[in-house]
N, C-alpha and C positions, 0 to 999 in steps of 0.2 A: 446388347440392347437393354436399356434401362426401362423399368416399369414399376408401377406402384400397386398397392394392395387393392385399389378399386378398379383396376383395369380388367377388361373382358378377357376371359381365359381363351387362349387359342391353342391350336394343335402344337405349335412351337413351344408354348408354355408346358403343355403336358409331356412332351418329349423330354424337355430339359428336366422337368420335375421327376420323371421316371428314372432318369440316369443319376441325377445328383442325390436323390434320397436313398438310392440303393448303394451307390459308391460313397459311403460315408468315410470319414477320416479313419484310417486303419487303427485298430485298437487291439485288445487282448482277444484270445480265442473265445473264451467264455462270453465276453461282452459282445463280440461280433455275432455269435449265434443267437444271443438274446435279442439283439437288435433286429436280426433277420427273422427270428421266430421259428424258422425251420430251414434246414439245408438239405436239399435233395441229394441222395447218394446214387451212384451208378458204378458197376464193377469194371467197366472198360477203362483201360489205362492207355490214353493216347493224347499227350504223353503221360498223363496222370489221371487219377479218378476224378469224377465230376466234383465231389465234395472238396477235394484239395484245390482244384482249379477255381472253384467259387471263392474259397476262403483266402486264397493268396492275394486277392485284391482288397481284402477287408481286414486282414490281421497283420499287424506289424511284424516283419521278419519271418513270415510264415514260410515253411519248407514242406515239401511233399512228405506225407505221413504224419505230420504233427497232430492231426485230429485223432488218428488211431492210437498214437503214442500217449496223448494226454487225456483221452476220453475217460479212463478209469478215475481220474482225479477231479473231473468236472461234474456238475449237476445236470447231466445230459442223459437222454435215453435214445436208443435206436428204436424206431417203430414206423408203422405206416401212418401217414397223415393224409395228404392229398396224393402223395407218392411216398415211397420208402425213403427214410432219411434220419436226420438227427434233430431232436427238439430239446429245448429247455425242459427240465422236469415239470415245471409248473404247467406248461402247455400240454405235456403228455398226460398229466393227471386229468385234464378236462375230458379226455376220450374214454376213460375207464371208470367203472367196469363196463366192458363191452358185452353186448348180447351176442352170443355165438350165432352164426348164420345157419349152422346145422347142429342137430342134437347128437351127441356121441352115443353109440351103443354102450351097453354095460361093459362089453369086452374092451372097447376102445378107452372108456373112462378108467378101467382098471389098469390098462397098459400105461396111460398117461400118469396115473398116480404112482406107479412103480418107477417110471422115469423121473418124476419129480422127487421122489424119495432118494433115488440114486444121486441126482445132481445136488440135492441139499446135503447129503452125507459127504460128498466130495468137495463142496464149497463152490466149485466151478468145473465145468466139463466140456471137453471138445466133442463134437458130434462123432468123431471116430471112436472115442472111449465108450460112448453110449451104444454105438452099433456093435462094438466088440463084446460088450456085456450082454446085450439083449438079442443080438442077431435077428433083427426084425425083417431082414430081407430087402428086396427091391420093389419099387412101385413106379408107375408111369408118372412123369412130371408134366408140367404145363407145356413144355416144348416138344413133347412127343417122344422124348428119350426116357431113360430110367434113372432113378435116384435112390439112394438109401432110404428105406422107410423110416429109419431113426431120424435122419436129417429132416424129413418132411414132418414127422411128429413134433420134433423140437420147434420147427418153424410155426406150426399151428399152436403149440403151447405158448410160444412167445406172443403170438398175435392175441391169444385169449388172456394174456396177462399173468399166466402162471410162472413164466420165466422172463428174465431180462437178459440183455446182452451185457456181460460184465466187461468184456474187452474183445479185441481181435488178435489173432495170431496169423500172420501171413495172409491177412484178408479174411480168414475164417472166423465166424462168430463163436465165441466161447460163452456158454450160458451159465447163469446162476439162478437159483430159486429166488423168487421175490420173498421178502420178509413176510411172515404170516399176517402182520398188520396191514401190509400193502396188497395182499391178495384180493382180487375182486370177489365180492359177495353177490352171487346171483340174485339174492333176495333184496339187495339194497338198490332198488330201482328209484331214481330220483323222482320227486314229485314234479308235476308238469312245469311249474314255475322255475324250478332248479334246472330241469332239462333244457328249457328254452334259454335260460341264462348261459348255460354251458355252451349250447350250440351257437349262440350269438358271440360268445367269447372266441370260439374256434373260427367263426367267420371273420371276426376282426383280425385274428392272426393271419389268415389268408390275405385279406385286403391290405393289411399293413405291409406284407412282403411284396405283393404283386401290383399294387396300385401305381398309376391309375389304370382302371380296368374297363374295357368295353362291356356293355351289359351281357352280351353272349358269353364272354370269358368269365364274368362273375358267376353266371349260371353254371357254366362248365365246372368251375372249381368247387361249387357247392355240391355238384353231383359227385365229384371225386372225393369230397369230404365224407361221403357215405362209406368209403372204404375204411377211413379212420374211426368213424363213429357210426357203425352200421345200425346201432340201436335207435338212431334218430333219422334214418332215411326218410321215414314218413313225414318228418317235419321240414323237409327241404323247401317246399313252396312257402310255408309260413316264415321260415328263417330268411329266405330270399326277400320276401316282402318287407320284413322288419329291417333288413340291411339297407334296402333301397330308401327306407324312410329316414334312417339315421345318418347315412353317408351323404357327402356332398356330391352334387351331380351337375353336369352340363351336357346339353345336347348339341352335337356338332356334326353337320353333314349327314344327318339321319342316324347317328350313333350316340347312344347315351353312355357317358363316362362316369365312373364312380371312384371316389377316394375318401380317406378319413376326413371327417368334417373339420377337424382342427387344422388341417393343412391348407395352405393357399398356394396353388400351383403357379400363380402369377407373381409370387414374391421373388425379390431379387436374390434371396438366399439359395434358390435352386439354380445354380449356375455350374454346369459341368466344367472340369478343367480341360486343358489342351492335350492330355495324355493320350497315347495310343495303347489300347488294351486288347488282348486276345481273351475272349470269353468262352466258357464252356457252353455247349448247347443248352444246358440246364440252368444257366445263370438267370436270376430273376429279371434281368433287363431284357433278355431275349426269349425266355421260356414261352411266353404267349405268342404263338406264331401269327395269330389274327392281329394282335396289336403291332407286331413286328412289321407286317405288310403295310399297315396304316401309317406307321411312323416313318418307314424308310423306303417304301415303294417297291420292294422286291421280296420274293418268297425264299426264305431260308428253309432248307430241309435237312433233317438229321438222317444220314444215309448209312449208318453202321450196319443196318440190317437189310440194306438194298444190295442186290447182286452187283458185283464190281462193274460189269459192263454197262450198267444202267446209272451209275453214280455220275453226278454232274459237279458236285463240290468236293467230294472226297469221303473217305471212310469216317473220319471224325473231324469234320471241318469246324474250326473255331471261329465264330463271328468276330470280325475285326472292327472294333470301335475306335473312332478318332473324334475326340471332342464330343459332339452330340449326334454323330452320324455313324451308322454301321455301313462301311464303304466296301466291304468284301469279306474274305474269309482266309484262314490259314490252316494248313495241315502241318503239324509239328511233331517231330519224333526225336528221341535221343538215340543216336547211332554212333557206336564205337567211341563212346565218351564225349561226343560232341552233339551239337544241336543242328538238326536238318529241318528246314522249313520251306514250304512252298506257299505262295499266296495267289489268290484270285481277286479281281476287283470288278465290282458291278459296272463301273464305268469303262472297263476294258484295259486299264493300266493304272499303275500307282500314281497318286497325286504327285505333281512335280514341285512340291512345296518342301523347303528345307526343314520346316518345323515338323512335318510329317516324317521325313526321313530320320531326323534326330529322335523323334518319339518312337519310331519303330526300332531303331537301334537300342534305345533304352529299354523297351519292352522285351526284346530278345535277351538283353543282359539280365533283366529281372527273372525271366524264364529260366535262364541258366542257373542263377542263384537258387531259385525255387526247387529245381530238379537236382541240385547238388553237383552239376557238371563242372563247376569251377574247381571242385575238389578232385576231379579225375585227372591223373597224370596223363599228359599228352592229349587231353580233350581238345577237340576242334571247336572253333568259334563260328557261330552263324551270324552274319552281318547283313544289314540292309544294303542293297546295291548302290554303288556310287554312280555319278552321272556317266562316267566312261563305260561302266558295265551296262547301264541302261542303253547307251547309244549302240553298243555292240549287240545287245539283245534285240533291240528294235530293228537293227539292220538285217537280222537273221530271220525274223518272222513278222507276220502281219500284226499291226497295232491293235486290231479288233479282237485278238485272242485274249480272253479274260483270265490270264494267268501271269504270274511273276515269280520266278524262282529266286530264292535266297541262297547265296553260295555258302557252303560250309568250308571254312578254311582252317 
């Protein structure tokens, strides 16, 4: 569809704009994270962690684990923003110094000072080393189980800006002390104008990543931002009002939509390609479930923490994007050196389009490369079903069943 700058913005424009602006031309790892502004992390591997699944679409030649491997060399920080993840250092600095949500007792402050001195003396420390030295014991965690008290203290010290994540080893955070000049000064409270400017800059990072946003989603993200910048929770209403003044807006079917004022969603530049992609549930294209339902007319649910008998899509269903539509989902796993995948389609079956079939084949090949399965001797190959396979499958079961299995050969 051809359109010009002066055309009225439609839902189709917003959908295309949301996809094309997020799926920019693959670049280097550092540049990709700077363009995104923030990459959400999640520890589940199905078939890889969320941060890796997000970056594989946006970093040229990306392979699983590249972020963890290259992180020490990049100007990045791990920290909580609207969720936990990775940020460019410039964005990270906007949130600090944080005002602690609780005041430490004298004993707790003394304990933290001793740990800080220990980590600084070692240069970097694994939580296991800290626990072995201090024997802090066990504490209850957020999930009702028990955790090492040392691990929890390190986590809190990291949140307060005393420590940073220097690297990871096998997925475990290795901590280093922040340089004295970078440590937060509790007395260095920004003046109101500076605080407002920083809050506005953080809101702009959020909008840049997740735009276009329905008004309710924008408000939700500003509430989540209170986790990254708790010292400015009280400014949420004012920051939201300022954002709505400076952002572009359109009202459509009773919903106000917002995006950066410099962007024009009706521009011909926002044109998604014809590729088929498997997205992580935390990908910016699908993260906003409210927007997802408006754009694609069905409800995606993340079911990793749903009891197995109640799951409808699967443990870690990956939304399946084709061109400008999310047409279903896939569950993908590396099994015995090969790729095993099952797919479900909201329309009941896979599109009978040769372009889709070729695109799905290409995406499975990219997934194999990303996971390094091509390097596994004897690894099996997952392929999209051929027409003959489809005919046999349909002859064995009802067409209305929303599932399509990919054979692992």
